[in-house]
C-alpha positions as CSV (number, residue, x, y, z in Angstrom):
1,X,59.2,-5.1,64.4
2,X,56.0,-3.3,63.3
3,X,55.0,-4.0,59.8
4,X,52.2,-1.9,58.3
5,X,50.0,-3.6,55.7
6,X,47.2,-2.0,53.9
7,X,44.0,-4.0,53.5
8,X,44.9,-5.5,50.1
9,X,48.3,-6.5,51.2
10,X,46.9,-8.1,54.3
11,X,44.4,-10.1,52.4
12,X,47.0,-11.2,49.9
13,X,49.3,-12.3,52.8
14,X,46.5,-14.3,54.4
15,X,45.6,-16.0,51.1
16,X,49.3,-16.9,50.6
17,X,49.7,-18.3,54.0
18,X,46.3,-20.3,53.6
19,X,47.4,-22.1,50.4
20,X,49.8,-24.9,49.9
21,X,51.3,-24.5,46.5
22,X,53.2,-27.8,46.6
23,X,49.8,-29.7,46.9
24,X,47.6,-27.1,45.1
25,X,45.2,-27.0,48.1
26,X,44.4,-25.1,51.2
27,X,46.4,-25.6,54.4
28,X,44.6,-27.0,57.4
29,X,44.6,-23.6,59.0
30,X,43.5,-21.8,55.8
31,X,40.5,-24.4,55.5
32,X,39.5,-24.1,59.1
33,X,39.7,-20.2,59.3
34,X,38.9,-19.1,55.7
35,X,36.9,-21.7,54.0
36,X,34.8,-23.6,56.5
37,X,33.1,-20.4,57.9
38,X,31.9,-19.6,54.4
39,X,30.7,-23.1,53.2
40,X,29.6,-24.9,56.3
41,X,25.9,-24.5,55.5
42,X,26.6,-26.1,52.0
43,X,29.0,-28.7,53.2
44,X,27.5,-32.3,52.8
45,X,30.3,-34.7,52.9
46,X,33.7,-35.0,54.3
47,X,36.3,-37.4,52.5
48,X,39.4,-37.9,54.6
49,X,42.3,-39.8,53.4
50,X,45.8,-40.7,54.3
51,X,48.3,-41.7,51.5
52,X,49.9,-45.0,52.4
53,X,53.7,-45.2,52.7
54,X,54.4,-41.5,52.1
55,X,57.8,-41.7,53.7
56,X,58.8,-44.6,51.5
57,X,57.5,-42.8,48.4
58,X,59.6,-39.8,49.2
59,X,62.6,-41.9,49.5
60,X,61.9,-43.8,46.4
61,X,61.3,-40.7,44.2
62,X,64.3,-38.9,45.8
63,X,62.4,-36.2,47.8
64,X,59.2,-34.4,48.7
65,X,59.0,-32.2,45.5
66,X,58.3,-35.2,43.1
67,X,55.7,-36.8,45.4
68,X,54.1,-33.4,46.1
69,X,53.8,-32.9,42.4
70,X,52.1,-36.2,41.9
71,X,49.7,-35.5,44.9
72,X,48.8,-32.2,43.3
73,X,47.9,-34.0,40.0
74,X,45.8,-36.5,42.0
75,X,43.9,-33.8,43.8
76,X,43.0,-32.3,40.3
77,X,40.2,-35.0,40.0
78,X,38.2,-33.1,42.7
79,X,35.3,-31.0,41.5
80,X,36.2,-27.4,41.3
81,X,33.2,-26.6,43.7
82,X,34.7,-28.7,46.3
83,X,37.5,-27.8,48.7
84,X,40.6,-29.7,49.6
85,X,42.8,-29.2,52.6
86,X,46.1,-30.9,52.9
87,X,48.3,-31.9,55.7
88,X,45.5,-32.3,58.0
89,X,47.5,-34.1,60.7
90,X,50.8,-34.6,59.1
91,X,52.1,-34.3,55.4
92,X,50.2,-37.2,53.9
93,X,46.6,-36.6,55.1
94,X,43.9,-34.8,53.2
95,X,40.4,-33.7,53.6
96,X,37.9,-33.0,50.8
97,X,34.7,-31.2,51.7
98,X,31.9,-31.8,49.2
99,X,29.4,-29.0,48.9
100,X,25.8,-29.1,47.7
101,X,25.1,-29.4,44.1
102,X,25.7,-26.3,42.0
103,X,23.8,-27.6,39.0
104,X,26.6,-29.9,37.8
105,X,24.9,-33.1,39.0
106,X,24.4,-34.8,42.3
107,X,27.1,-35.2,44.9
108,X,28.7,-38.5,44.6
109,X,31.2,-39.0,47.4
110,X,32.0,-42.7,46.5
111,X,32.5,-41.7,42.8
112,X,35.0,-39.1,44.0
113,X,36.7,-41.7,46.1
114,X,36.9,-44.0,43.1
115,X,38.4,-41.2,40.9
116,X,40.9,-40.4,43.6
117,X,42.0,-44.1,44.0
118,X,42.4,-44.3,40.1
119,X,44.6,-41.1,40.1
120,X,46.7,-42.4,43.0
121,X,47.2,-45.8,41.4
122,X,48.3,-44.0,38.1
123,X,51.2,-42.4,40.2
124,X,51.9,-45.6,42.1
125,X,50.1,-44.6,45.4
126,X,47.4,-45.8,47.5
127,X,45.4,-44.3,50.4
128,X,43.0,-45.2,53.2
129,X,39.7,-43.4,52.9
130,X,36.7,-42.5,55.1
131,X,33.6,-40.7,53.8
132,X,31.4,-39.2,56.5
133,X,28.3,-37.0,56.1
134,X,28.5,-33.5,57.5
135,X,26.3,-33.4,60.7
136,X,27.4,-30.3,62.5
137,X,28.5,-26.8,62.3
138,X,31.7,-27.5,64.3
139,X,34.3,-28.7,61.8
140,X,36.1,-30.9,64.2
141,X,32.8,-32.8,65.1
142,X,32.6,-33.7,61.4
143,X,36.3,-34.6,60.8
144,X,37.1,-36.6,64.0
145,X,34.9,-39.7,63.1
146,X,36.6,-39.8,59.6
147,X,40.1,-39.6,61.2
148,X,39.1,-42.4,63.7
149,X,37.9,-44.5,60.8
150,X,41.0,-44.0,58.8
151,X,43.3,-44.7,61.7
152,X,41.4,-47.8,62.6
153,X,41.5,-49.1,59.1
154,X,45.4,-48.5,58.9
155,X,45.8,-50.4,62.2
156,X,43.9,-53.3,60.8
157,X,46.1,-53.2,57.8
158,X,49.2,-53.3,60.1
159,X,50.2,-49.7,59.2
160,X,52.2,-48.1,61.9
161,X,49.8,-45.4,62.6
């Protein structure tokens, strides 16, 4: 099958496939391929978090849609100038990339984590967080330490991951 798309149609398709409507954030692939190459020189902090007990939340709320809508509201507490990617490793892991200040005040990764914790708590959720500075052009080199930190913390808490 050969599908001919003009430049605008192709751009719209790429944008649609790079955005997760359920969570209101970029997909991992969308972030890696479309966002990171444009912002890496302004990126200052990575906040990586894994929502605790997502499977149980989905069961207690009767499905993914309800929990996805709650997560989408939680992610609204991120500054508009920062970028969020969802489903980093699975459906309950998120990455927030904080970029250099754009005149709206200093970057405060711990303040954002506090806002996210409060927003999660309002919806009966919690998460395990890691905050790491951006040190490399390679996205994976920045994210892997945060992923390792989250997994180690979850293991210490006795979570199955």
